[in-house]
Backbone as XML, in Angstrom:
<?xml version="1.0"?>
<chain id="A" units="angstrom">
  <residue number="1" name="UNK">
    <atom name="N" x="186.475" y="147.699" z="59.578"/>
    <atom name="CA" x="186.747" y="146.708" z="60.532"/>
    <atom name="C" x="186.910" y="147.383" z="61.873"/>
  </residue>
  <residue number="2" name="UNK">
    <atom name="N" x="186.178" y="146.962" z="62.907"/>
    <atom name="CA" x="186.234" y="147.615" z="64.193"/>
    <atom name="C" x="186.986" y="146.742" z="65.141"/>
  </residue>
  <residue number="3" name="UNK">
    <atom name="N" x="187.625" y="147.401" z="66.153"/>
    <atom name="CA" x="188.407" y="146.637" z="67.112"/>
    <atom name="C" x="187.609" y="146.492" z="68.327"/>
  </residue>
  <residue number="4" name="UNK">
    <atom name="N" x="186.669" y="145.421" z="68.412"/>
    <atom name="CA" x="185.784" y="145.269" z="69.572"/>
    <atom name="C" x="186.480" y="144.682" z="70.775"/>
  </residue>
  <residue number="5" name="UNK">
    <atom name="N" x="187.662" y="144.025" z="70.618"/>
    <atom name="CA" x="188.335" y="143.469" z="71.715"/>
    <atom name="C" x="189.012" y="144.467" z="72.645"/>
  </residue>
  <residue number="6" name="UNK">
    <atom name="N" x="189.269" y="145.698" z="72.132"/>
    <atom name="CA" x="189.881" y="146.711" z="72.933"/>
    <atom name="C" x="188.916" y="147.849" z="73.162"/>
  </residue>
  <residue number="7" name="UNK">
    <atom name="N" x="188.362" y="147.910" z="74.342"/>
    <atom name="CA" x="187.431" y="148.929" z="74.701"/>
    <atom name="C" x="187.673" y="149.437" z="76.148"/>
  </residue>
  <residue number="8" name="UNK">
    <atom name="N" x="188.854" y="150.078" z="76.448"/>
    <atom name="CA" x="189.259" y="150.348" z="77.783"/>
    <atom name="C" x="188.419" y="151.440" z="78.514"/>
  </residue>
  <residue number="9" name="UNK">
    <atom name="N" x="187.680" y="152.229" z="77.714"/>
    <atom name="CA" x="186.938" y="153.249" z="78.452"/>
    <atom name="C" x="185.428" y="153.133" z="78.220"/>
  </residue>
  <residue number="10" name="UNK">
    <atom name="N" x="184.978" y="151.949" z="77.698"/>
    <atom name="CA" x="183.535" y="151.757" z="77.432"/>
    <atom name="C" x="182.952" y="150.794" z="78.386"/>
  </residue>
  <residue number="11" name="UNK">
    <atom name="N" x="181.739" y="150.295" z="77.997"/>
    <atom name="CA" x="180.986" y="149.392" z="78.844"/>
    <atom name="C" x="181.768" y="148.100" z="79.138"/>
  </residue>
  <residue number="12" name="UNK">
    <atom name="N" x="182.523" y="147.629" z="78.242"/>
    <atom name="CA" x="183.263" y="146.398" z="78.377"/>
    <atom name="C" x="184.326" y="146.500" z="79.407"/>
  </residue>
  <residue number="13" name="UNK">
    <atom name="N" x="184.930" y="147.690" z="79.651"/>
    <atom name="CA" x="185.886" y="147.845" z="80.647"/>
    <atom name="C" x="185.283" y="147.801" z="82.052"/>
  </residue>
  <residue number="14" name="UNK">
    <atom name="N" x="184.024" y="148.081" z="82.193"/>
    <atom name="CA" x="183.377" y="148.061" z="83.513"/>
    <atom name="C" x="183.039" y="146.714" z="83.919"/>
  </residue>
  <residue number="15" name="UNK">
    <atom name="N" x="182.634" y="145.812" z="82.986"/>
    <atom name="CA" x="182.005" y="144.545" z="83.277"/>
    <atom name="C" x="182.870" y="143.349" z="82.954"/>
  </residue>
  <residue number="16" name="UNK">
    <atom name="N" x="184.121" y="143.538" z="82.508"/>
    <atom name="CA" x="184.955" y="142.414" z="82.222"/>
    <atom name="C" x="186.405" y="142.690" z="82.560"/>
  </residue>
  <residue number="17" name="UNK">
    <atom name="N" x="187.145" y="141.653" z="82.855"/>
    <atom name="CA" x="188.547" y="141.905" z="83.006"/>
    <atom name="C" x="189.344" y="141.347" z="81.846"/>
  </residue>
  <residue number="18" name="UNK">
    <atom name="N" x="190.381" y="142.050" z="81.566"/>
    <atom name="CA" x="191.265" y="141.738" z="80.424"/>
    <atom name="C" x="192.038" y="140.480" z="80.650"/>
  </residue>
  <residue number="19" name="UNK">
    <atom name="N" x="192.630" y="139.934" z="79.576"/>
    <atom name="CA" x="193.427" y="138.746" z="79.735"/>
    <atom name="C" x="194.627" y="138.964" z="80.592"/>
  </residue>
  <residue number="20" name="UNK">
    <atom name="N" x="195.082" y="140.232" z="80.585"/>
    <atom name="CA" x="196.344" y="140.440" z="81.353"/>
    <atom name="C" x="196.065" y="141.149" z="82.703"/>
  </residue>
  <residue number="21" name="UNK">
    <atom name="N" x="194.988" y="140.705" z="83.292"/>
    <atom name="CA" x="194.551" y="141.259" z="84.550"/>
    <atom name="C" x="195.502" y="140.782" z="85.649"/>
  </residue>
  <residue number="22" name="UNK">
    <atom name="N" x="195.665" y="141.679" z="86.736"/>
    <atom name="CA" x="196.609" y="141.256" z="87.757"/>
    <atom name="C" x="196.130" y="140.038" z="88.479"/>
  </residue>
  <residue number="23" name="UNK">
    <atom name="N" x="196.962" y="139.159" z="88.968"/>
    <atom name="CA" x="196.556" y="137.982" z="89.671"/>
    <atom name="C" x="195.987" y="138.431" z="91.039"/>
  </residue>
  <residue number="24" name="UNK">
    <atom name="N" x="195.037" y="137.581" z="91.501"/>
    <atom name="CA" x="194.454" y="137.814" z="92.857"/>
    <atom name="C" x="195.535" y="137.697" z="93.962"/>
  </residue>
  <residue number="25" name="UNK">
    <atom name="N" x="195.633" y="138.733" z="94.806"/>
    <atom name="CA" x="196.672" y="138.675" z="95.852"/>
    <atom name="C" x="196.080" y="138.192" z="97.176"/>
  </residue>
  <residue number="26" name="UNK">
    <atom name="N" x="194.805" y="137.932" z="97.277"/>
    <atom name="CA" x="194.232" y="137.434" z="98.493"/>
    <atom name="C" x="194.416" y="135.966" z="98.619"/>
  </residue>
  <residue number="27" name="UNK">
    <atom name="N" x="195.041" y="135.601" z="99.658"/>
    <atom name="CA" x="195.415" y="134.109" z="99.872"/>
    <atom name="C" x="194.199" y="133.362" z="100.452"/>
  </residue>
  <residue number="28" name="UNK">
    <atom name="N" x="194.206" y="132.145" z="100.253"/>
    <atom name="CA" x="193.169" y="131.298" z="100.866"/>
    <atom name="C" x="193.449" y="131.074" z="102.329"/>
  </residue>
  <residue number="29" name="UNK">
    <atom name="N" x="192.528" y="130.859" z="103.137"/>
    <atom name="CA" x="192.591" y="130.629" z="104.523"/>
    <atom name="C" x="191.261" y="130.610" z="105.204"/>
  </residue>
  <residue number="30" name="UNK">
    <atom name="N" x="191.252" y="130.725" z="106.547"/>
    <atom name="CA" x="189.975" y="130.667" z="107.246"/>
    <atom name="C" x="189.161" y="131.845" z="106.929"/>
  </residue>
  <residue number="31" name="UNK">
    <atom name="N" x="188.003" y="131.687" z="106.582"/>
    <atom name="CA" x="187.100" y="132.811" z="106.331"/>
    <atom name="C" x="186.593" y="133.347" z="107.738"/>
  </residue>
  <residue number="32" name="UNK">
    <atom name="N" x="186.845" y="134.678" z="108.049"/>
    <atom name="CA" x="186.429" y="135.184" z="109.313"/>
    <atom name="C" x="185.317" y="136.088" z="109.022"/>
  </residue>
  <residue number="33" name="UNK">
    <atom name="N" x="184.289" y="136.083" z="109.869"/>
    <atom name="CA" x="183.092" y="136.925" z="109.655"/>
    <atom name="C" x="182.928" y="137.828" z="110.873"/>
  </residue>
  <residue number="34" name="UNK">
    <atom name="N" x="182.185" y="138.915" z="110.602"/>
    <atom name="CA" x="181.725" y="139.777" z="111.718"/>
    <atom name="C" x="182.884" y="140.404" z="112.471"/>
  </residue>
  <residue number="35" name="UNK">
    <atom name="N" x="182.821" y="140.262" z="113.817"/>
    <atom name="CA" x="183.787" y="140.918" z="114.642"/>
    <atom name="C" x="185.126" y="140.255" z="114.514"/>
  </residue>
  <residue number="36" name="UNK">
    <atom name="N" x="185.228" y="138.980" z="114.172"/>
    <atom name="CA" x="186.585" y="138.398" z="113.896"/>
    <atom name="C" x="187.196" y="138.912" z="112.713"/>
  </residue>
  <residue number="37" name="UNK">
    <atom name="N" x="186.530" y="139.323" z="111.730"/>
    <atom name="CA" x="187.033" y="139.843" z="110.491"/>
    <atom name="C" x="187.628" y="141.283" z="110.785"/>
  </residue>
  <residue number="38" name="UNK">
    <atom name="N" x="186.988" y="142.006" z="111.673"/>
    <atom name="CA" x="187.390" y="143.373" z="111.969"/>
    <atom name="C" x="188.679" y="143.391" z="112.917"/>
  </residue>
  <residue number="39" name="UNK">
    <atom name="N" x="188.748" y="142.431" z="113.857"/>
    <atom name="CA" x="189.823" y="142.432" z="114.834"/>
    <atom name="C" x="190.801" y="141.332" z="114.633"/>
  </residue>
  <residue number="40" name="UNK">
    <atom name="N" x="190.980" y="140.790" z="113.453"/>
    <atom name="CA" x="191.930" y="139.764" z="113.226"/>
    <atom name="C" x="193.104" y="140.332" z="112.397"/>
  </residue>
  <residue number="41" name="UNK">
    <atom name="N" x="194.181" y="139.674" z="112.551"/>
    <atom name="CA" x="195.403" y="140.133" z="111.873"/>
    <atom name="C" x="195.881" y="139.209" z="110.786"/>
  </residue>
  <residue number="42" name="UNK">
    <atom name="N" x="195.144" y="138.153" z="110.507"/>
    <atom name="CA" x="195.482" y="137.232" z="109.529"/>
    <atom name="C" x="196.401" y="136.089" z="110.054"/>
  </residue>
  <residue number="43" name="UNK">
    <atom name="N" x="196.836" y="135.196" z="109.172"/>
    <atom name="CA" x="197.644" y="134.073" z="109.624"/>
    <atom name="C" x="199.053" y="134.571" z="109.952"/>
  </residue>
  <residue number="44" name="UNK">
    <atom name="N" x="199.698" y="133.756" z="110.709"/>
    <atom name="CA" x="201.095" y="133.990" z="111.124"/>
    <atom name="C" x="201.996" y="134.099" z="109.967"/>
  </residue>
  <residue number="45" name="UNK">
    <atom name="N" x="202.855" y="135.137" z="109.948"/>
    <atom name="CA" x="203.828" y="135.314" z="108.934"/>
    <atom name="C" x="205.211" y="135.289" z="109.498"/>
  </residue>
  <residue number="46" name="UNK">
    <atom name="N" x="206.175" y="134.797" z="108.795"/>
    <atom name="CA" x="207.522" y="134.623" z="109.292"/>
    <atom name="C" x="208.090" y="136.058" z="109.551"/>
  </residue>
  <residue number="47" name="UNK">
    <atom name="N" x="208.716" y="136.186" z="110.675"/>
    <atom name="CA" x="209.395" y="137.522" z="110.992"/>
    <atom name="C" x="208.541" y="138.628" z="111.525"/>
  </residue>
  <residue number="48" name="UNK">
    <atom name="N" x="207.289" y="138.216" z="112.019"/>
    <atom name="CA" x="206.351" y="139.200" z="112.449"/>
    <atom name="C" x="205.765" y="138.807" z="113.842"/>
  </residue>
  <residue number="49" name="UNK">
    <atom name="N" x="205.308" y="139.758" z="114.542"/>
    <atom name="CA" x="204.571" y="139.564" z="115.813"/>
    <atom name="C" x="203.289" y="140.431" z="115.801"/>
  </residue>
  <residue number="50" name="UNK">
    <atom name="N" x="202.427" y="140.118" z="116.710"/>
    <atom name="CA" x="201.159" y="140.831" z="116.879"/>
    <atom name="C" x="201.234" y="141.714" z="118.086"/>
  </residue>
  <residue number="51" name="UNK">
    <atom name="N" x="200.990" y="143.036" z="117.885"/>
    <atom name="CA" x="201.020" y="143.984" z="118.973"/>
    <atom name="C" x="199.588" y="144.425" z="119.286"/>
  </residue>
  <residue number="52" name="UNK">
    <atom name="N" x="199.136" y="144.191" z="120.540"/>
    <atom name="CA" x="197.697" y="144.489" z="120.942"/>
    <atom name="C" x="197.854" y="145.707" z="121.855"/>
  </residue>
  <residue number="53" name="UNK">
    <atom name="N" x="197.210" y="146.810" z="121.472"/>
    <atom name="CA" x="197.169" y="148.048" z="122.208"/>
    <atom name="C" x="196.105" y="148.048" z="123.229"/>
  </residue>
  <residue number="54" name="UNK">
    <atom name="N" x="196.299" y="148.491" z="124.442"/>
    <atom name="CA" x="195.288" y="148.515" z="125.437"/>
    <atom name="C" x="194.432" y="149.809" z="125.324"/>
  </residue>
  <residue number="55" name="UNK">
    <atom name="N" x="194.891" y="150.822" z="124.729"/>
    <atom name="CA" x="194.093" y="152.077" z="124.590"/>
    <atom name="C" x="193.134" y="152.013" z="123.383"/>
  </residue>
  <residue number="56" name="UNK">
    <atom name="N" x="193.662" y="151.689" z="122.225"/>
    <atom name="CA" x="192.815" y="151.721" z="121.029"/>
    <atom name="C" x="192.234" y="150.322" z="120.689"/>
  </residue>
  <residue number="57" name="UNK">
    <atom name="N" x="192.618" y="149.313" z="121.434"/>
    <atom name="CA" x="192.214" y="147.884" z="121.169"/>
    <atom name="C" x="192.616" y="147.366" z="119.864"/>
  </residue>
  <residue number="58" name="UNK">
    <atom name="N" x="193.516" y="147.917" z="119.157"/>
    <atom name="CA" x="193.913" y="147.472" z="117.827"/>
    <atom name="C" x="194.885" y="146.363" z="117.962"/>
  </residue>
  <residue number="59" name="UNK">
    <atom name="N" x="194.838" y="145.418" z="117.000"/>
    <atom name="CA" x="195.819" y="144.383" z="116.954"/>
    <atom name="C" x="196.537" y="144.592" z="115.549"/>
  </residue>
  <residue number="60" name="UNK">
    <atom name="N" x="197.806" y="144.805" z="115.640"/>
    <atom name="CA" x="198.577" y="145.118" z="114.478"/>
    <atom name="C" x="199.720" y="144.102" z="114.271"/>
  </residue>
  <residue number="61" name="UNK">
    <atom name="N" x="199.885" y="143.525" z="113.124"/>
    <atom name="CA" x="200.998" y="142.675" z="112.853"/>
    <atom name="C" x="202.107" y="143.527" z="112.359"/>
  </residue>
  <residue number="62" name="UNK">
    <atom name="N" x="203.263" y="143.420" z="112.949"/>
    <atom name="CA" x="204.389" y="144.246" z="112.663"/>
    <atom name="C" x="205.680" y="143.399" z="112.624"/>
  </residue>
  <residue number="63" name="UNK">
    <atom name="N" x="206.664" y="143.883" z="111.925"/>
    <atom name="CA" x="207.870" y="143.095" z="111.736"/>
    <atom name="C" x="208.729" y="143.123" z="112.963"/>
  </residue>
  <residue number="64" name="UNK">
    <atom name="N" x="209.646" y="142.196" z="113.053"/>
    <atom name="CA" x="210.519" y="142.152" z="114.343"/>
    <atom name="C" x="211.462" y="143.324" z="114.317"/>
  </residue>
  <residue number="65" name="UNK">
    <atom name="N" x="211.816" y="143.846" z="113.106"/>
    <atom name="CA" x="212.669" y="145.041" z="113.045"/>
    <atom name="C" x="211.945" y="146.243" z="113.632"/>
  </residue>
  <residue number="66" name="UNK">
    <atom name="N" x="210.710" y="146.468" z="113.169"/>
    <atom name="CA" x="209.922" y="147.531" z="113.696"/>
    <atom name="C" x="209.669" y="147.453" z="115.189"/>
  </residue>
  <residue number="67" name="UNK">
    <atom name="N" x="209.370" y="146.294" z="115.655"/>
    <atom name="CA" x="209.255" y="146.047" z="117.110"/>
    <atom name="C" x="210.545" y="146.327" z="117.857"/>
  </residue>
  <residue number="68" name="UNK">
    <atom name="N" x="211.636" y="145.970" z="117.320"/>
    <atom name="CA" x="212.967" y="146.271" z="117.987"/>
    <atom name="C" x="213.181" y="147.712" z="118.088"/>
  </residue>
  <residue number="69" name="UNK">
    <atom name="N" x="212.878" y="148.481" z="116.969"/>
    <atom name="CA" x="213.044" y="149.958" z="117.073"/>
    <atom name="C" x="212.135" y="150.544" z="118.107"/>
  </residue>
  <residue number="70" name="UNK">
    <atom name="N" x="210.890" y="150.080" z="118.165"/>
    <atom name="CA" x="209.984" y="150.549" z="119.140"/>
    <atom name="C" x="210.370" y="150.335" z="120.540"/>
  </residue>
  <residue number="71" name="UNK">
    <atom name="N" x="210.970" y="149.095" z="120.813"/>
    <atom name="CA" x="211.359" y="148.739" z="122.130"/>
    <atom name="C" x="212.693" y="149.408" z="122.578"/>
  </residue>
  <residue number="72" name="UNK">
    <atom name="N" x="213.588" y="149.712" z="121.592"/>
    <atom name="CA" x="214.872" y="150.389" z="121.873"/>
    <atom name="C" x="214.580" y="151.857" z="122.080"/>
  </residue>
  <residue number="73" name="UNK">
    <atom name="N" x="213.523" y="152.434" z="121.545"/>
    <atom name="CA" x="213.188" y="153.869" z="121.857"/>
    <atom name="C" x="212.591" y="153.888" z="123.276"/>
  </residue>
  <residue number="74" name="UNK">
    <atom name="N" x="211.906" y="154.861" z="123.633"/>
    <atom name="CA" x="211.278" y="155.051" z="124.975"/>
    <atom name="C" x="210.321" y="153.883" z="125.179"/>
  </residue>
  <residue number="75" name="UNK">
    <atom name="N" x="210.664" y="152.984" z="126.045"/>
    <atom name="CA" x="209.710" y="151.810" z="126.365"/>
    <atom name="C" x="210.103" y="151.285" z="127.764"/>
  </residue>
  <residue number="76" name="UNK">
    <atom name="N" x="209.051" y="150.682" z="128.327"/>
    <atom name="CA" x="209.274" y="149.985" z="129.640"/>
    <atom name="C" x="208.618" y="148.596" z="129.596"/>
  </residue>
  <residue number="77" name="UNK">
    <atom name="N" x="209.225" y="147.615" z="130.342"/>
    <atom name="CA" x="208.736" y="146.336" z="130.352"/>
    <atom name="C" x="208.484" y="145.912" z="131.828"/>
  </residue>
  <residue number="78" name="UNK">
    <atom name="N" x="207.233" y="145.615" z="132.192"/>
    <atom name="CA" x="206.846" y="145.140" z="133.517"/>
    <atom name="C" x="206.277" y="143.722" z="133.400"/>
  </residue>
  <residue number="79" name="UNK">
    <atom name="N" x="207.092" y="142.709" z="133.668"/>
    <atom name="CA" x="206.549" y="141.314" z="133.562"/>
    <atom name="C" x="205.371" y="141.094" z="134.524"/>
  </residue>
  <residue number="80" name="UNK">
    <atom name="N" x="204.482" y="140.160" z="134.142"/>
    <atom name="CA" x="203.402" y="139.745" z="134.986"/>
    <atom name="C" x="202.094" y="140.539" z="134.766"/>
  </residue>
  <residue number="81" name="UNK">
    <atom name="N" x="202.128" y="141.422" z="133.791"/>
    <atom name="CA" x="200.940" y="142.182" z="133.400"/>
    <atom name="C" x="200.410" y="141.651" z="132.088"/>
  </residue>
  <residue number="82" name="UNK">
    <atom name="N" x="199.150" y="141.835" z="131.867"/>
    <atom name="CA" x="198.546" y="141.408" z="130.567"/>
    <atom name="C" x="199.134" y="142.273" z="129.421"/>
  </residue>
  <residue number="83" name="UNK">
    <atom name="N" x="199.167" y="143.535" z="129.545"/>
    <atom name="CA" x="199.844" y="144.405" z="128.613"/>
    <atom name="C" x="201.084" y="144.929" z="129.312"/>
  </residue>
  <residue number="84" name="UNK">
    <atom name="N" x="202.198" y="144.235" z="129.047"/>
    <atom name="CA" x="203.417" y="144.429" z="129.867"/>
    <atom name="C" x="204.428" y="145.407" z="129.283"/>
  </residue>
  <residue number="85" name="UNK">
    <atom name="N" x="204.202" y="145.865" z="128.105"/>
    <atom name="CA" x="205.126" y="146.749" z="127.402"/>
    <atom name="C" x="204.518" y="148.132" z="127.266"/>
  </residue>
  <residue number="86" name="UNK">
    <atom name="N" x="205.149" y="149.116" z="127.887"/>
    <atom name="CA" x="204.765" y="150.523" z="127.606"/>
    <atom name="C" x="205.621" y="151.034" z="126.454"/>
  </residue>
  <residue number="87" name="UNK">
    <atom name="N" x="204.957" y="151.208" z="125.342"/>
    <atom name="CA" x="205.680" y="151.561" z="124.087"/>
    <atom name="C" x="204.746" y="152.387" z="123.109"/>
  </residue>
  <residue number="88" name="UNK">
    <atom name="N" x="205.248" y="152.840" z="122.036"/>
    <atom name="CA" x="204.458" y="153.543" z="121.045"/>
    <atom name="C" x="203.651" y="152.532" z="120.253"/>
  </residue>
  <residue number="89" name="UNK">
    <atom name="N" x="202.335" y="152.662" z="120.231"/>
    <atom name="CA" x="201.503" y="151.727" z="119.535"/>
    <atom name="C" x="201.663" y="152.006" z="118.051"/>
  </residue>
  <residue number="90" name="UNK">
    <atom name="N" x="201.802" y="150.909" z="117.276"/>
    <atom name="CA" x="201.869" y="151.021" z="115.773"/>
    <atom name="C" x="200.580" y="151.572" z="115.165"/>
  </residue>
  <residue number="91" name="UNK">
    <atom name="N" x="199.435" y="151.402" z="115.759"/>
    <atom name="CA" x="198.153" y="151.829" z="115.209"/>
    <atom name="C" x="197.792" y="153.281" z="115.623"/>
  </residue>
  <residue number="92" name="UNK">
    <atom name="N" x="197.799" y="153.577" z="116.868"/>
    <atom name="CA" x="197.383" y="154.969" z="117.297"/>
    <atom name="C" x="198.558" y="155.934" z="117.528"/>
  </residue>
  <residue number="93" name="UNK">
    <atom name="N" x="199.771" y="155.404" z="117.417"/>
    <atom name="CA" x="201.048" y="156.205" z="117.587"/>
    <atom name="C" x="201.157" y="156.900" z="118.910"/>
  </residue>
  <residue number="94" name="UNK">
    <atom name="N" x="200.433" y="156.415" z="119.893"/>
    <atom name="CA" x="200.528" y="156.972" z="121.273"/>
    <atom name="C" x="201.325" y="156.040" z="122.201"/>
  </residue>
  <residue number="95" name="UNK">
    <atom name="N" x="202.015" y="156.556" z="123.159"/>
    <atom name="CA" x="202.643" y="155.723" z="124.201"/>
    <atom name="C" x="201.566" y="155.133" z="125.074"/>
  </residue>
  <residue number="96" name="UNK">
    <atom name="N" x="201.507" y="153.789" z="125.077"/>
    <atom name="CA" x="200.458" y="153.106" z="125.854"/>
    <atom name="C" x="200.888" y="151.721" z="126.218"/>
  </residue>
  <residue number="97" name="UNK">
    <atom name="N" x="200.244" y="151.037" z="126.999"/>
    <atom name="CA" x="200.535" y="149.624" z="127.330"/>
    <atom name="C" x="200.068" y="148.722" z="126.281"/>
  </residue>
  <residue number="98" name="UNK">
    <atom name="N" x="200.965" y="147.873" z="125.853"/>
    <atom name="CA" x="200.727" y="146.909" z="124.668"/>
    <atom name="C" x="201.160" y="145.512" z="125.181"/>
  </residue>
  <residue number="99" name="UNK">
    <atom name="N" x="200.605" y="144.575" z="124.538"/>
    <atom name="CA" x="201.033" y="143.111" z="124.645"/>
    <atom name="C" x="201.618" y="142.733" z="123.317"/>
  </residue>
  <residue number="100" name="UNK">
    <atom name="N" x="202.584" y="141.838" z="123.383"/>
    <atom name="CA" x="203.208" y="141.359" z="122.112"/>
    <atom name="C" x="203.032" y="139.819" z="122.148"/>
  </residue>
  <residue number="101" name="UNK">
    <atom name="N" x="202.638" y="139.259" z="121.059"/>
    <atom name="CA" x="202.421" y="137.795" z="120.893"/>
    <atom name="C" x="202.859" y="137.357" z="119.532"/>
  </residue>
  <residue number="102" name="UNK">
    <atom name="N" x="203.186" y="136.095" z="119.357"/>
    <atom name="CA" x="203.434" y="135.574" z="118.072"/>
    <atom name="C" x="202.275" y="135.286" z="117.229"/>
  </residue>
  <residue number="103" name="UNK">
    <atom name="N" x="201.137" y="134.928" z="117.872"/>
    <atom name="CA" x="199.925" y="134.683" z="117.098"/>
    <atom name="C" x="198.854" y="135.594" z="117.670"/>
  </residue>
  <residue number="104" name="UNK">
    <atom name="N" x="197.697" y="135.490" z="116.953"/>
    <atom name="CA" x="196.553" y="136.352" z="117.249"/>
    <atom name="C" x="195.862" y="135.946" z="118.531"/>
  </residue>
</chain>
């Protein structure tokens, strides 16, 4: 009697998922394509903001706690500018001008 249901290192492991496979963690939402998929940060999440860096052009979703630490360290705020916060960018880790917004 062979155990055909259990073949973790054979052909069946490559082309099928087991009954106890991990659930899909990708949520449903707007499908973004092309440039929008590369430069989007996903849907709004509670307790987060979007930081847009003027140097590396990255948009990073970060927590309010992380933002608070970045703003309490060496930072400058000049209102009236598009990128009004001089702070350490979460993406490139350089001090540069960034904008902070609730949504993308």
